[in-house]
C-alpha positions in Angstrom: -6.6 7.6 -9.3 -3.4 6.4 -7.7 -0.6 3.9 -8.5 2.1 2.1 -6.6 5.3 2.4 -8.7 8.8 1.0 -8.1 11.4 3.8 -8.5 15.1 3.0 -7.9 14.3 -0.1 -5.9 11.7 1.6 -3.6 8.0 1.7 -3.8 6.1 4.9 -3.9 2.3 5.8 -3.9 1.8 8.4 -6.6 -1.0 10.5 -7.9 -1.3 13.0 -10.7 0.3 16.4 -10.1 2.1 15.1 -7.0 5.7 16.2 -6.1 8.0 13.8 -4.3 11.6 13.1 -3.5 13.0 9.8 -4.8 16.5 8.3 -4.7 18.8 9.8 -7.4 17.5 9.2 -10.9 19.8 10.1 -13.8 18.8 13.0 -16.0 18.8 16.8 -16.0 16.3 19.2 -14.6 13.4 19.5 -17.0 13.8 16.0 -18.5 10.7 13.9 -18.9 11.0 10.3 -17.5 8.6 7.4 -17.6 8.3 4.6 -15.0 6.8 1.4 -16.4 7.2 -0.8 -13.3 3.7 -0.2 -11.9 2.8 -2.7 -9.2 -0.8 -1.6 -8.4 -3.2 0.8 -9.8 -6.6 2.1 -8.7 -8.7 3.9 -11.3 -12.1 2.9 -10.1 -11.2 -0.8 -10.1 -8.1 -2.3 -8.5 -5.4 -3.8 -10.8 -2.5 -5.8 -9.3 0.6 -7.4 -10.7 0.8 -8.3 -14.4 -2.8 -7.1 -15.0 -1.5 -3.5 -14.7 -0.6 -2.0 -18.1 -0.2 1.6 -16.9 2.9 3.9 -17.0 3.8 6.9 -14.8 5.1 9.9 -16.7 7.0 12.4 -14.6 9.3 15.4 -14.9 12.6 16.0 -13.1 12.5 19.2 -11.2 15.9 19.2 -9.6 18.5 17.2 -7.7 19.0 17.8 -4.0 20.9 16.4 -1.1 19.3 15.1 2.1 20.2 16.0 5.7 23.7 15.1 6.9 24.0 11.8 8.7 26.9 11.4 11.1 28.5 8.0 11.8 30.7 8.3 14.9 32.8 5.4 16.3 35.0 5.4 19.4 36.8 2.9 21.5 37.2 3.8 25.1 40.7 4.3 26.6 42.4 3.7 23.2 42.3 7.2 21.7 40.4 5.8 18.7 37.8 8.2 17.3 36.4 8.2 13.8 33.7 10.7 12.6 32.3 10.2 9.1 29.3 11.9 7.5 27.4 11.7 4.3 24.4 13.3 2.5 22.2 11.1 0.4 21.4 12.4 -3.1 17.7 12.7 -4.0 15.8 13.7 -7.1 12.6 15.9 -6.9 10.1 14.8 -9.5 6.6 15.9 -10.4 4.1 13.2 -11.6 2.5 14.6 -14.7 0.2 11.7 -15.7 -0.7 8.1 -15.1 -1.5 6.4 -18.4 
């Protein structure tokens, strides 16, 4: 059984006992969260759209940062150089159940 669920504006394919990284979700490590925005579900028969009445229950494992991304800008012969970097915040979750 799997489901397509919308988490923080992005779609993820999830299964029971799966661990995945999603964009930052508020909460502390160990908190239980529930995602009710299920777009598609397959439990022997395919359900799409408003026919889906399932919810995805998950647990927050921890909050992590992604790899550093560098944005470098330069204009030749002008002495202009700008180097900026950022690390995106992610939340690692474990899907406990799809009910």
